[in-house]
C-alpha atoms as a printed R data frame, in Angstrom:
    type eleno elety resid chain resno       x       y      z
1   ATOM     1    CA   MET     A     1 157.841 147.034 49.690
2   ATOM     2    CA   PHE     A     2 156.718 149.861 51.882
3   ATOM     3    CA   ARG     A     3 158.715 153.035 51.528
4   ATOM     4    CA   ALA     A     4 158.587 155.644 54.324
5   ATOM     5    CA   THR     A     5 158.012 159.217 53.087
6   ATOM     6    CA   ARG     A     6 157.858 162.477 54.852
7   ATOM     7    CA   LEU     A     7 154.489 164.170 55.282
8   ATOM     8    CA   ARG     A     8 155.530 167.203 53.248
9   ATOM     9    CA   GLU     A     9 156.572 164.980 50.371
10  ATOM    10    CA   ASP     A    10 153.354 162.885 50.377
11  ATOM    11    CA   GLU     A    11 151.320 163.886 47.306
12  ATOM    12    CA   ARG     A    12 148.427 161.444 47.818
13  ATOM    13    CA   GLY     A    13 146.433 163.625 50.240
14  ATOM    14    CA   ILE     A    14 142.804 162.930 51.130
15  ATOM    15    CA   GLU     A    15 141.177 164.027 47.927
16  ATOM    16    CA   GLY     A    16 137.734 162.441 48.295
17  ATOM    17    CA   LEU     A    17 137.089 163.139 51.981
18  ATOM    18    CA   PRO     A    18 135.868 166.768 51.767
19  ATOM    19    CA   VAL     A    19 133.433 165.874 48.964
20  ATOM    20    CA   ARG     A    20 132.038 162.973 50.995
21  ATOM    21    CA   LEU     A    21 131.586 165.230 54.031
22  ATOM    22    CA   VAL     A    22 129.704 167.832 51.995
23  ATOM    23    CA   ILE     A    23 127.402 165.164 50.524
24  ATOM    24    CA   ALA     A    24 126.703 163.717 53.984
25  ATOM    25    CA   LEU     A    25 125.935 167.199 55.327
26  ATOM    26    CA   VAL     A    26 123.515 167.998 52.484
27  ATOM    27    CA   VAL     A    27 121.688 164.659 52.861
28  ATOM    28    CA   GLY     A    28 121.499 165.139 56.644
29  ATOM    29    CA   VAL     A    29 120.065 168.651 56.396
30  ATOM    30    CA   ALA     A    30 117.491 167.529 53.810
31  ATOM    31    CA   SER     A    31 116.416 164.626 56.050
32  ATOM    32    CA   LEU     A    32 116.161 166.913 59.073
33  ATOM    33    CA   SER     A    33 113.982 169.414 57.201
34  ATOM    34    CA   VAL     A    34 111.595 166.625 56.131
35  ATOM    35    CA   MET     A    35 111.330 165.390 59.728
36  ATOM    36    CA   MET     A    36 110.751 168.911 61.087
37  ATOM    37    CA   SER     A    37 107.960 169.569 58.595
38  ATOM    38    CA   MET     A    38 106.269 166.349 59.698
39  ATOM    39    CA   ILE     A    39 106.567 167.310 63.369
40  ATOM    40    CA   SER     A    40 105.234 170.855 62.853
41  ATOM    41    CA   GLY     A    41 101.966 169.393 61.584
42  ATOM    42    CA   ILE     A    42 101.270 167.923 65.026
43  ATOM    43    CA   SER     A    43  99.226 170.510 66.896
44  ATOM    44    CA   GLY     A    44  99.930 169.028 70.333
45  ATOM    45    CA   LEU     A    45 103.518 170.219 70.226
46  ATOM    46    CA   ALA     A    46 102.795 173.718 68.961
47  ATOM    47    CA   VAL     A    47 102.276 176.629 71.351
48  ATOM    48    CA   THR     A    48 101.163 180.167 70.667
49  ATOM    49    CA   GLU     A    49 103.153 183.060 72.117
50  ATOM    50    CA   LEU     A    50 101.179 185.749 73.964
51  ATOM    51    CA   ASP     A    51 101.840 189.471 74.300
52  ATOM    52    CA   VAL     A    52 100.256 192.419 76.111
53  ATOM    53    CA   ARG     A    53  98.965 195.746 74.852
54  ATOM    54    CA   PRO     A    54  98.882 198.303 77.660
55  ATOM    55    CA   THR     A    55  96.543 201.265 77.294
56  ATOM    56    CA   PRO     A    56  97.920 203.898 77.536
57  ATOM    57    CA   GLU     A    57 101.380 202.812 76.368
58  ATOM    58    CA   VAL     A    58 102.995 205.886 77.947
59  ATOM    59    CA   THR     A    59 101.955 207.257 81.334
60  ATOM    60    CA   THR     A    60 103.163 209.616 84.045
61  ATOM    61    CA   PRO     A    61 103.937 208.796 87.689
62  ATOM    62    CA   ASP     A    62 100.698 210.383 88.909
63  ATOM    63    CA   ASN     A    63  98.448 208.449 86.487
64  ATOM    64    CA   GLY     A    64  98.181 204.819 87.568
65  ATOM    65    CA   SER     A    65  95.094 203.501 85.748
66  ATOM    66    CA   VAL     A    66  96.193 201.058 83.039
67  ATOM    67    CA   SER     A    67  94.244 198.533 80.957
68  ATOM    68    CA   VAL     A    68  96.273 195.578 79.711
69  ATOM    69    CA   THR     A    69  94.928 193.427 76.879
70  ATOM    70    CA   VAL     A    70  96.428 189.964 76.371
71  ATOM    71    CA   VAL     A    71  96.621 189.078 72.673
72  ATOM    72    CA   ASP     A    72  97.798 186.177 70.527
73  ATOM    73    CA   PRO     A    73  99.960 186.715 67.396
74  ATOM    74    CA   ASP     A    74  96.843 187.294 65.261
75  ATOM    75    CA   GLY     A    75  95.570 190.029 67.591
76  ATOM    76    CA   GLY     A    76  92.860 187.850 69.147
77  ATOM    77    CA   ARG     A    77  92.100 188.577 72.779
78  ATOM    78    CA   VAL     A    78  92.748 185.885 75.379
79  ATOM    79    CA   ALA     A    79  90.353 185.499 78.317
80  ATOM    80    CA   GLY     A    80  91.293 183.885 81.627
81  ATOM    81    CA   ALA     A    81  94.994 184.784 81.589
82  ATOM    82    CA   THR     A    82  96.703 186.148 84.699
83  ATOM    83    CA   VAL     A    83  98.813 189.257 84.147
84  ATOM    84    CA   VAL     A    84 101.601 190.178 86.579
85  ATOM    85    CA   ALA     A    85 102.840 193.789 86.659
86  ATOM    86    CA   ARG     A    86 106.195 194.549 88.237
87  ATOM    87    CA   GLY     A    87 108.467 197.535 88.237
88  ATOM    88    CA   GLU     A    88 111.594 197.397 86.151
89  ATOM    89    CA   SER     A    89 113.296 200.792 85.945
90  ATOM    90    CA   ALA     A    90 110.161 202.458 87.350
91  ATOM    91    CA   ARG     A    91 109.318 201.426 90.912
92  ATOM    92    CA   LEU     A    92 106.040 199.887 92.066
93  ATOM    93    CA   ASP     A    93 104.890 199.037 95.582
94  ATOM    94    CA   GLY     A    94 105.291 195.284 95.154
95  ATOM    95    CA   VAL     A    95 103.941 193.031 92.441
96  ATOM    96    CA   THR     A    96 100.365 193.444 91.199
97  ATOM    97    CA   THR     A    97  98.262 190.778 89.480
98  ATOM    98    CA   ALA     A    98  94.971 190.838 87.604
99  ATOM    99    CA   LYS     A    99  93.009 188.327 85.543
100 ATOM   100    CA   THR     A   100  91.695 189.042 82.052
101 ATOM   101    CA   GLY     A   101  87.942 189.023 81.583
102 ATOM   102    CA   GLU     A   102  85.919 187.783 78.614
103 ATOM   103    CA   ASN     A   103  87.195 190.718 76.539
104 ATOM   104    CA   GLY     A   104  90.836 189.733 77.252
105 ATOM   105    CA   THR     A   105  91.523 192.886 79.276
106 ATOM   106    CA   ALA     A   106  92.834 193.233 82.828
107 ATOM   107    CA   GLU     A   107  92.575 196.485 84.794
108 ATOM   108    CA   PHE     A   108  95.453 197.746 86.944
109 ATOM   109    CA   ASP     A   109  95.652 200.655 89.363
110 ATOM   110    CA   LEU     A   110  99.410 201.178 89.376
111 ATOM   111    CA   ASP     A   111 101.274 203.970 91.087
112 ATOM   112    CA   PRO     A   112 104.679 203.938 89.348
113 ATOM   113    CA   GLU     A   113 107.422 206.115 90.770
114 ATOM   114    CA   LEU     A   114 110.622 207.405 89.223
115 ATOM   115    CA   GLY     A   115 113.805 207.921 91.157
116 ATOM   116    CA   PRO     A   116 115.508 211.262 91.661
117 ATOM   117    CA   ASN     A   117 116.868 212.679 88.393
118 ATOM   118    CA   GLN     A   118 115.211 209.835 86.491
119 ATOM   119    CA   ARG     A   119 113.354 211.023 83.400
120 ATOM   120    CA   ASP     A   120 111.701 207.751 82.410
121 ATOM   121    CA   GLY     A   121 111.272 204.125 83.410
122 ATOM   122    CA   THR     A   122 109.333 200.990 82.538
123 ATOM   123    CA   VAL     A   123 106.809 198.650 84.098
124 ATOM   124    CA   VAL     A   124 106.920 195.124 82.667
125 ATOM   125    CA   PHE     A   125 104.152 192.547 82.392
126 ATOM   126    CA   ASP     A   126 104.337 188.761 82.581
127 ATOM   127    CA   ILE     A   127 101.495 186.484 81.514
128 ATOM   128    CA   LYS     A   128 100.378 183.203 83.028
129 ATOM   129    CA   PRO     A   129  98.287 181.617 80.244
130 ATOM   130    CA   PRO     A   130  94.912 180.013 81.006
131 ATOM   131    CA   ALA     A   131  95.173 176.458 82.290
132 ATOM   132    CA   GLY     A   132  94.860 173.758 79.646
133 ATOM   133    CA   SER     A   133  95.534 176.125 76.736
134 ATOM   134    CA   ASP     A   134  98.172 175.991 74.000
135 ATOM   135    CA   TYR     A   135  99.482 179.428 74.951
136 ATOM   136    CA   ALA     A   136 102.931 180.317 76.284
137 ATOM   137    CA   ASP     A   137 104.730 183.435 77.471
138 ATOM   138    CA   ARG     A   138 108.430 182.904 76.830
139 ATOM   139    CA   ARG     A   139 109.418 186.167 75.159
140 ATOM   140    CA   GLU     A   140 109.619 189.667 76.534
141 ATOM   141    CA   ASN     A   141 106.272 191.466 76.457
142 ATOM   142    CA   THR     A   142 105.432 195.066 75.629
143 ATOM   143    CA   ALA     A   143 106.329 197.317 78.572
144 ATOM   144    CA   LEU     A   144 104.558 200.380 79.934
145 ATOM   145    CA   LEU     A   145 106.715 203.502 79.604
146 ATOM   146    CA   VAL     A   146 106.576 205.926 82.535
147 ATOM   147    CA   VAL     A   147 107.836 209.451 81.799
148 ATOM   148    CA   GLU     A   148 108.250 212.474 84.017
149 ATOM   149    CA   LYS     A   149 106.111 215.479 83.133
């Protein structure tokens, strides 16, 4: 016959359940890693992140000539990308765009300004990759630092 016991007095517990959960988790993670390695071999799904290298990296408010080189993670230059410069903590008169040439460099004539009692600021760059390429610009790019003399 069935005898009712209190929960505190029940000594049976669920002994095998945690072990089964751990085994299922390990098998699931191993299967997922095999599937991810198979997917990473497909080049159609992979994209390459771009970054910019402004020259000079540090400028003053009265010096507005800046060359921006668009590079891939290996340092290769990317031609045909559109670079957008906009003021962040340094002010610009609107948004400025330029397209990279065959050498992967875009030329900007910026006139950044700092506010009163502001010692430094930044100009940020966004990249629109060339059409039909496997490039992307999802992360923050290198910024141009503007410092007061």
